[in-house]
VOBA-1610 file (N, C-alpha, C; in pm, whole numbers, padded with zeros to 5 digits, always signed):
BEGIN
Met+00082-00120+00000Met+00000+00000+00000Met+00086+00125+00000Val+00204+00122+00061Val+00289+00239+00070Val+00371+00257-00057Ala+00423+00146-00112Ala+00507+00154-00231Ala+00423+00192-00352Pro+00486+00245-00458Pro+00411+00273-00581Pro+00345+00147-00634Ala+00223+00162-00687Ala+00150+00046-00738Ala+00225-00016-00855Ser+00232-00149-00857Ser+00298-00218-00967Ser+00239-00357-00983Leu+00214-00396-01106Leu+00164-00530-01135Leu+00274-00618-01192Ala+00399-00580-01169Ala+00510-00660-01218Ala+00528-00785-01132Gly+00600-00882-01184Gly+00638-01000-01106Gly+00522-01087-01065Gly+00516-01115-00934Gly+00417-01208-00882Gly+00274-01164-00904Ala+00247-01033-00896Ala+00111-00984-00917Ala+00064-01014-01058Ala+00149-00989-01156Ala+00111-01016-01295Ala+00088-01165-01318Arg+00172-01248-01258Arg+00156-01394-01275Arg+00027-01442-01210Phe-00004-01387-01092Phe-00129-01426-01025Phe-00249-01387-01112Leu-00251-01265-01163Leu-00362-01220-01245Leu-00377-01305-01370Ala-00266-01341-01432Ala-00270-01417-01557Ala-00332-01555-01540Glu-00330-01609-01419Glu-00384-01742-01392Glu-00531-01739-01352Arg-00587-01622-01331Arg-00724-01613-01282Arg-00825-01621-01395Thr-00945-01672-01360Thr-01057-01675-01454Thr-01176-01597-01400Phe-01161-01536-01282Phe-01272-01464-01219Phe-01220-01340-01148Ala-01294-01231-01162Ala-01268-01110-01085Ala-01402-01042-01062Ala-01406-00947-00970Ala-01526-00867-00946Ala-01487-00720-00958Leu-01567-00644-01032Leu-01539-00504-01062Leu-01648-00417-01002Thr-01608-00307-00939Thr-01703-00205-00893Thr-01680-00076-00971Ala-01788-00024-01028Ala-01783+00100-01104Ala-01928+00150-01118Arg-01944+00261-01188Arg-02077+00319-01209Arg-02122+00293-01353Asp-02253+00272-01369Asp-02308+00255-01502Asp-02333+00392-01566Ser-02395+00393-01682Ser-02416+00518-01754Ser-02511+00612-01681Arg-02588+00560-01585Arg-02678+00644-01505Arg-02612+00695-01378Gly-02489+00652-01352Gly-02420+00693-01231Gly-02444+00603-01112Thr-02513+00490-01131Thr-02540+00396-01022Thr-02420+00305-01001Leu-02380+00288-00875Leu-02266+00203-00840Leu-02310+00057-00837Trp-02235-00029-00907Trp-02263-00173-00908Trp-02132-00250-00889Thr-02145-00373-00843Thr-02034-00468-00843Thr-02075-00587-00929Ser-01993-00619-01028Ser-02028-00724-01124Ser-01910-00819-01144Pro-01939-00946-01177Pro-01830-01039-01209Pro-01772-01010-01346Val-01642-01037-01359Val-01574-01032-01488Val-01508-01168-01506Ile-01545-01238-01612Ile-01506-01379-01626Ile-01441-01399-01762Gly-01335-01477-01766Gly-01268-01507-01891Gly-01170-01620-01874Pro-01107-01663-01982Pro-01005-01770-01973Pro-00877-01718-01909Lys-00791-01808-01870Lys-00662-01767-01814Lys-00591-01675-01914Gly-00537-01565-01862Gly-00472-01467-01947Gly-00557-01347-01978Phe-00688-01350-01942Phe-00772-01236-01975Phe-00743-01115-01886Leu-00676-01137-01772Leu-00629-01027-01689Leu-00480-01009-01716Asp-00447-00901-01785Asp-00311-00878-01834Asp-00253-00756-01764Gly-00169-00780-01663Gly-00113-00670-01585Gly+00033-00646-01616Thr+00068-00521-01646Thr+00207-00482-01667Thr+00230-00347-01601Asp+00329-00341-01514Asp+00365-00216-01446Asp+00241-00155-01380Thr+00193-00041-01427Thr+00078+00026-01365Thr-00044+00023-01456Thr-00052-00076-01543Thr-00167-00088-01633Thr-00225-00228-01623Leu-00357-00236-01609Leu-00427-00364-01612Leu-00520-00364-01733Arg-00494-00454-01827Arg-00580-00471-01944Arg-00668-00593-01921Val-00796-00572-01929Val-00894-00679-01903Val-00961-00713-02035His-00938-00835-02083His-00990-00876-02213His-01125-00945-02199Ala-01217-00877-02134Ala-01355-00922-02115Ala-01432-00804-02059Leu-01563-00810-02071Leu-01648-00706-02015Leu-01724-00761-01895Pro-01757-00677-01798Pro-01832-00725-01682Pro-01972-00772-01720Ala-02022-00866-01643Ala-02157-00917-01664Ala-02258-00830-01591Gly-02385-00845-01628Gly-02491-00778-01554Gly-02504-00631-01583Pro-02533-00550-01482Pro-02565-00409-01505Pro-02448-00323-01549Leu-02326-00374-01542Leu-02210-00297-01588Leu-02168-00335-01731Gln-02256-00400-01805Gln-02225-00429-01945Gln-02197-00300-02022Val-02274-00195-01992Val-02246-00063-02048Val-02162+00010-01945Leu-02032+00023-01974Leu-01934+00069-01875Leu-01866+00195-01926Pro-01899+00312-01871Pro-01836+00436-01919Pro-01691+00447-01873Ala-01605+00493-01962Ala-01466+00522-01926Ala-01459+00656-01855Gly-01340+00687-01800Gly-01320+00815-01733Gly-01379+00820-01594Gln-01367+00711-01520Gln-01418+00705-01383Gln-01329+00614-01300Pro-01331+00631-01166Pro-01256+00538-01080Pro-01324+00401-01078Ala-01243+00298-01059Ala-01294+00161-01055Ala-01209+00080-00959Gly-01270-00020-00900Gly-01198-00110-00811Gly-01226-00255-00848Met-01122-00337-00850Met-01137-00477-00889Met-01065-00567-00789Ile-01122-00685-00767Ile-01055-00787-00689Ile-01052-00915-00771Ala-00933-00974-00784Ala-00916-01104-00848Ala-00894-01206-00737Ile-00960-01320-00749Ile-00958-01415-00638Ile-00944-01557-00689Asp-00869-01637-00616Asp-00854-01779-00643Asp-00919-01853-00527Phe-01037-01907-00551Phe-01110-01972-00443Phe-01042-02101-00398Ala-00961-02162-00484Ala-00896-02288-00448Ala-00780-02266-00351Thr-00697-02166-00378Thr-00582-02141-00292Thr-00608-02033-00188Arg-00725-01971-00195Arg-00765-01866-00100Arg-00672-01745-00107Cys-00634-01709-00229Cys-00553-01590-00251Cys-00637-01484-00323Arg-00607-01358-00297Arg-00681-01250-00363Arg-00590-01128-00379Leu-00619-01051-00483Leu-00542-00931-00513Leu-00639-00821-00551Arg-00626-00706-00485Arg-00712-00592-00515Arg-00636-00493-00601Val-00703-00440-00701Val-00646-00344-00795Val-00743-00228-00810Asn-00701-00108-00771Asn-00786+00011-00778Asn-00718+00116-00864Gly-00798+00193-00937Gly-00741+00298-01019Gly-00846+00366-01104Asp-00805+00416-01219Asp-00894+00489-01310Asp-00922+00405-01433Leu-01049+00400-01469Leu-01092+00329-01588Leu-01067+00420-01708Thr-00959+00395-01781Thr-00915+00490-01884Thr-00969+00459-02022Ala-01004+00335-02050Ala-01050+00298-02184Ala-01146+00180-02175Val-01250+00184-02258Val-01346+00073-02269Val-01371+00046-02417Gly-01359-00079-02457Gly-01384-00118-02595Gly-01487-00228-02603Pro-01512-00281-02721Pro-01613-00386-02738Pro-01575-00518-02674Asp-01445-00535-02643Asp-01400-00665-02590Asp-01329-00654-02456Gly-01329-00535-02394Gly-01261-00523-02266Gly-01238-00379-02225Phe-01154-00363-02124Phe-01129-00229-02071Phe-00990-00224-02010Glu-00949-00103-01972Glu-00815-00082-01919Glu-00821+00005-01794Ile-00742-00032-01694Ile-00735+00042-01568Ile-00594+00094-01548Asp-00582+00223-01522Asp-00456+00284-01481Asp-00445+00264-01330Val-00354+00180-01286Val-00352+00130-01149Val-00290+00231-01054Glu-00361+00259-00945Glu-00310+00345-00839Glu-00279+00266-00712Gln-00350+00156-00688Gln-00328+00070-00572Gln-00336-00076-00616Ala-00244-00157-00567Ala-00247-00300-00594Ala-00187-00372-00474Tyr-00264-00461-00413Tyr-00216-00527-00291Tyr-00294-00654-00265Gly-00228-00749-00201Gly-00292-00873-00161Gly-00357-00861-00025Asn-00443-00959+00005Asn-00511-00964+00134Asn-00492-01102+00196Cys-00524-01111+00324Cys-00513-01239+00394Cys-00618-01337+00339Pro-00598-01468+00360Pro-00689-01568+00303Pro-00813-01596+00387Gln-00835-01521+00493Gln-00946-01553+00584Gln-01082-01546+00513Tyr-01169-01639+00551Tyr-01311-01640+00512Tyr-01334-01669+00364Ile-01232-01715+00291Ile-01251-01752+00151Ile-01287-01900+00144His-01398-01932+00082His-01445-02070+00069His-01420-02120-00073His-01398-02249-00085His-01378-02308-00218His-01510-02310-00294His-01504-02267-00421His-01622-02272-00508His-01580-02307-00649Asp-01668-02380-00718Asp-01649-02414-00858Asp-01710-02301-00942Leu-01633-02248-01037Leu-01677-02133-01116Leu-01738-02171-01250Glu-01752-02301-01276Glu-01796-02344-01409Glu-01930-02285-01448Ser-02026-02281-01356Ser-02160-02232-01391Ser-02160-02084-01426Leu-02063-02008-01373Leu-02058-01865-01400Leu-02003-01835-01539Ala-01938-01933-01602Ala-01874-01910-01731Ala-01972-01917-01849Ala-02093-01967-01827Ala-02191-01975-01936Ala-02222-01835-01988Thr-02229-01822-02119Thr-02239-01688-02179Thr-02383-01641-02200Glu-02477-01733-02215Glu-02615-01692-02242Glu-02683-01649-02112Arg-02718-01521-02107Arg-02774-01465-01984Arg-02881-01361-02017Glu-02968-01336-01921Glu-03068-01231-01932Glu-03055-01139-01812Leu-03074-01008-01834Leu-03068-00910-01727Leu-03209-00870-01686Glu-03235-00880-01557Glu-03366-00845-01501Glu-03344-00743-01391Arg-03422-00637-01392Arg-03407-00531-01293Arg-03529-00526-01201Gly-03507-00473-01078Gly-03616-00459-00983Gly-03583-00353-00880Asp-03676-00331-00789Asp-03653-00232-00683Asp-03679-00289-00545Arg-03705-00421-00537Arg-03721-00484-00406Arg-03675-00629-00414Leu-03635-00682-00300Leu-03587-00819-00294Leu-03702-00918-00308Ser-03683-01017-00394Ser-03782-01123-00411Ser-03754-01234-00310Pro-03848-01326-00290Pro-03820-01441-00202Pro-03697-01520-00245Asp-03675-01534-00378Asp-03557-01605-00425Asp-03429-01528-00393Asp-03435-01395-00404Asp-03319-01313-00367Asp-03283-01334-00220Ile-03385-01331-00137Ile-03363-01344+00007Ile-03304-01482+00039Ala-03356-01585-00027Ala-03304-01720-00002Ala-03157-01730-00043Leu-03121-01670-00157Leu-02981-01674-00201Leu-02891-01602-00101Ile-02932-01485-00057Ile-02852-01408+00039Ile-02833-01487+00169Gln-02941-01546+00218Gln-02935-01614+00347Gln-02851-01742+00344Gln-02836-01803+00227Gln-02756-01926+00219Gln-02614-01901+00171Ser-02580-01775+00141Ser-02449-01744+00086Ser-02340-01747+00192Asp-02223-01797+00153Asp-02105-01788+00239Asp-02002-01690+00182Thr-02040-01624+00072Thr-01950-01534+00001Thr-02029-01420-00063Phe-01978-01298-00054Phe-02028-01190-00139Phe-01918-01087-00155Phe-01941-00993-00245Phe-01845-00887-00272Phe-01910-00752-00244Leu-01830-00663-00184Leu-01877-00531-00140Leu-01801-00423-00215Gly-01875-00333-00279Gly-01815-00219-00346Gly-01841-00091-00268Thr-01737-00010-00250Thr-01750+00117-00179Thr-01673+00224-00257Thr-01696+00350-00219Thr-01634+00459-00293Thr-01596+00573-00200His-01500+00653-00244His-01453+00770-00171His-01430+00881-00273Gln-01475+01000-00242Gln-01470+01109-00338Gln-01329+01140-00385Glu-01231+01125-00296Glu-01093+01159-00331Glu-01006+01037-00358Arg-01037+00923-00297Arg-00948+00807-00303Arg-00998+00697-00395Gly-01111+00716-00461Gly-01154+00622-00563Gly-01250+00515-00514Val-01250+00403-00585Val-01347+00294-00566Val-01272+00167-00525Asp-01337+00084-00445Asp-01274-00037-00393Asp-01373-00152-00397Thr-01323-00271-00424Thr-01403-00394-00417Thr-01339-00488-00316Ser-01418-00538-00222Ser-01364-00630-00122Ser-01448-00758-00116His-01386-00862-00066His-01453-00992-00048His-01502-01003+00096Arg-01619-01061+00113Arg-01671-01090+00245Arg-01714-01236+00250Gly-01677-01306+00357Gly-01712-01446+00369Gly-01741-01485+00513Gly-01808-01596+00528Gly-01843-01649+00660Gly-01920-01778+00641Glu-01973-01830+00747Glu-02057-01948+00736Glu-02191-01910+00674Pro-02256-02002+00600Pro-02387-01970+00544Pro-02480-01918+00653Gly-02545-01806+00625Gly-02631-01742+00723Gly-02568-01622+00790Phe-02440-01594+00759Phe-02377-01479+00825Phe-02433-01347+00774Val-02495-01349+00656Val-02565-01230+00605Val-02713-01247+00634Arg-02770-01147+00699Arg-02911-01154+00737Arg-02994-01057+00654Val-03121-01092+00635Val-03216-01004+00568Val-03331-00978+00664Glu-03357-00851+00689Glu-03468-00812+00775Glu-03549-00704+00704Glu-03674-00739+00671Glu-03762-00649+00597Glu-03693-00601+00470Ser-03660-00474+00460Ser-03606-00421+00335Ser-03456-00397+00339His-03388-00447+00442His-03244-00423+00446His-03167-00551+00479Val-03037-00546+00443Val-02945-00657+00460Val-02838-00615+00559Trp-02797-00706+00648Trp-02689-00668+00739Trp-02600-00789+00768Trp-02477-00758+00808Trp-02379-00862+00836Trp-02278-00810+00937Pro-02216-00900+01015Pro-02109-00859+01107Pro-01980-00838+01029Asp-01904-00737+01064Asp-01775-00714+01001Asp-01669-00789+01080Tyr-01625-00903+01027Tyr-01528-00985+01097Tyr-01388-00924+01091Pro-01304-00950+01192Pro-01164-00903+01186Pro-01094-00963+01065Gly-01019-00878+00994Gly-00949-00924+00874Gly-00808-00872+00867Asn-00778-00796+00761Asn-00642-00749+00741Asn-00615-00616+00809Asn-00717-00559+00874Asn-00702-00435+00952Asn-00664-00313+00867Leu-00697-00318+00737Leu-00677-00200+00653Leu-00798-00108+00656Phe-00916-00166+00681Phe-01041-00089+00694Phe-01071-00005+00570Asn-01038-00057+00452Asn-01068+00016+00329Asn-01218+00040+00314Ser-01296-00068+00327Ser-01441-00056+00306Ser-01506+00028+00414Leu-01475+00002+00539Leu-01537+00079+00647Leu-01493+00224+00643Gly-01368+00248+00606Gly-01321+00386+00594Gly-01397+00462+00486Asn-01422+00395+00373Asn-01501+00458+00269Asn-01644+00486+00316Leu-01706+00387+00379Leu-01844+00403+00424Leu-01858+00511+00530Ala-01753+00537+00604Ala-01759+00641+00707Ala-01776+00780+00647Val-01734+00796+00521Val-01745+00928+00457Val-01841+00929+00339Asp-01875+00813+00285Asp-01969+00804+00172Asp-02046+00674+00188Asp-02176+00683+00207Asp-02256+00563+00235Asp-02297+00486+00110Thr-02255+00530-00007Thr-02286+00458-00130Thr-02217+00321-00130Ala-02292+00217-00167Ala-02234+00083-00165Ala-02305-00006-00265Ser-02239-00116-00301Ser-02298-00215-00389Ser-02258-00354-00341Leu-02346-00451-00361Leu-02322-00589-00319Leu-02338-00681-00438Leu-02259-00787-00442Leu-02271-00891-00544Leu-02277-01026-00475Phe-02389-01098-00498Phe-02404-01235-00449Phe-02404-01330-00570Leu-02345-01448-00552Leu-02329-01544-00661Leu-02394-01676-00624Asp-02474-01730-00715Asp-02524-01866-00700Asp-02432-01956-00780Phe-02338-02022-00712Phe-02238-02101-00781Phe-02296-02228-00841Gly-02420-02262-00804Gly-02485-02380-00862Gly-02551-02351-00995Thr-02626-02241-01003Thr-02702-02209-01125Thr-02632-02107-01214Gly-02537-02031-01158Gly-02472-01925-01234Gly-02540-01791-01223Leu-02651-01782-01152Leu-02719-01653-01134Leu-02633-01560-01048Thr-02632-01432-01083Thr-02566-01332-01000Thr-02668-01227-00960Leu-02664-01187-00835Leu-02756-01089-00778Leu-02678-00963-00743His-02719-00851-00801His-02649-00724-00785His-02740-00626-00709Leu-02688-00568-00602Leu-02763-00471-00524Leu-02685-00340-00518Ser-02755-00229-00536Ser-02693-00097-00522Ser-02777-00017-00423Gly-02710+00056-00333Gly-02785+00132-00234Gly-02693+00206-00139Thr-02728+00206-00013Thr-02649+00276+00089Thr-02625+00183+00208Ala-02513+00208+00277Ala-02476+00125+00392Ala-02432+00213+00507Ala-02459+00165+00628Ala-02420+00237+00749Ala-02358+00140+00847Ile-02258+00187+00921Ile-02189+00104+01021Ile-02254+00126+01156Asp-02290+00018+01222Asp-02345+00025+01357Asp-02236-00019+01454Trp-02169+00077+01516Trp-02058+00047+01606Trp-02108-00007+01740Ala-02231+00024+01776Ala-02283-00015+01907Ala-02308-00165+01917Thr-02324-00234+01803Thr-02354-00377+01805Thr-02233-00461+01768Gly-02115-00410+01794Gly-01995-00486+01765Gly-01953-00477+01620Arg-01978-00363+01557Arg-01937-00335+01420Arg-02013-00421+01319Thr-02138-00389+01297Thr-02217-00452+01193Thr-02245-00348+01085Val-02268-00396+00964Val-02296-00309+00851Val-02439-00335+00804His-02517-00229+00794His-02656-00239+00750His-02670-00174+00613Phe-02722-00249+00519Phe-02731-00205+00379Phe-02876-00200+00335Thr-02915-00090+00270Thr-03050-00074+00218Thr-03042-00062+00067Pro-03097-00159-00007Pro-03089-00152-00154Pro-03190-00053-00211Ser-03147+00017-00317Ser-03238+00105-00391Ser-03254+00060-00536Ala-03164-00026-00583Ala-03173-00082-00718Ala-03123-00226-00714Ile-03188-00312-00789Ile-03157-00455-00789Ile-03149-00504-00933Ala-03051-00587-00962Ala-03040-00649-01094Ala-03004-00796-01077Arg-03061-00878-01164Arg-03033-01021-01163Arg-02983-01060-01302Trp-02871-01129-01306Trp-02810-01173-01431Trp-02819-01325-01428His-02912-01381-01506His-02943-01522-01488His-02955-01595-01623Pro-02940-01727-01619Pro-02963-01805-01741Pro-03109-01788-01785Pro-03136-01808-01915Pro-03274-01794-01963Pro-03369-01886-01886Arg-03483-01831-01851Arg-03582-01910-01777Arg-03661-01997-01875Pro-03702-02117-01831Pro-03778-02205-01920Pro-03912-02142-01958
//
């Protein structure tokens, strides 16, 4: 975090072996989303302070404007390794995008569960939008042991982080979602952002069916209850295989 950002050496090799990442950015309407970015090995091409991504994000970030801050996390669920890359989205084309890297750093392996990514690689998908959680959405959230959290800061950019726990660690009560913030790497990137900007986005993945659930809204930290985060969605998107 202190040294100049660089994707040389081990970082570039780690990225080149990945087939999954999660990106946080804003769509053409200015709404913050976190979406999966999936491709074959080599689709994440990092050199020095540039990350070239040879794929486009799925779901609501399919239309991705350039000239904005973005945060990405690449993760290996098998080895429980992850690398966060934050910077400016400088170019977007029909087959991918490019990030001018300002921050690049690894995180501890805590709370990462093994998952098979095969179902997420299917290309035929439909985008469905809504403004409230459905019973199926609630069931997916309640059984999840993994999700991704996107946060933003007016001066320091956008960040994507991984959150994990035992199934049921994320709760749904009426119209909001909440979870305990477990001790991790003690960088407090996400909580630090939320302390000054409550804008947030969540990504839940159904590793069995390939459905992805995207939530955009606001989040608040409740320090009185042992540091829990309460999130209220204002926009919902589902990226799912065609329904029969």
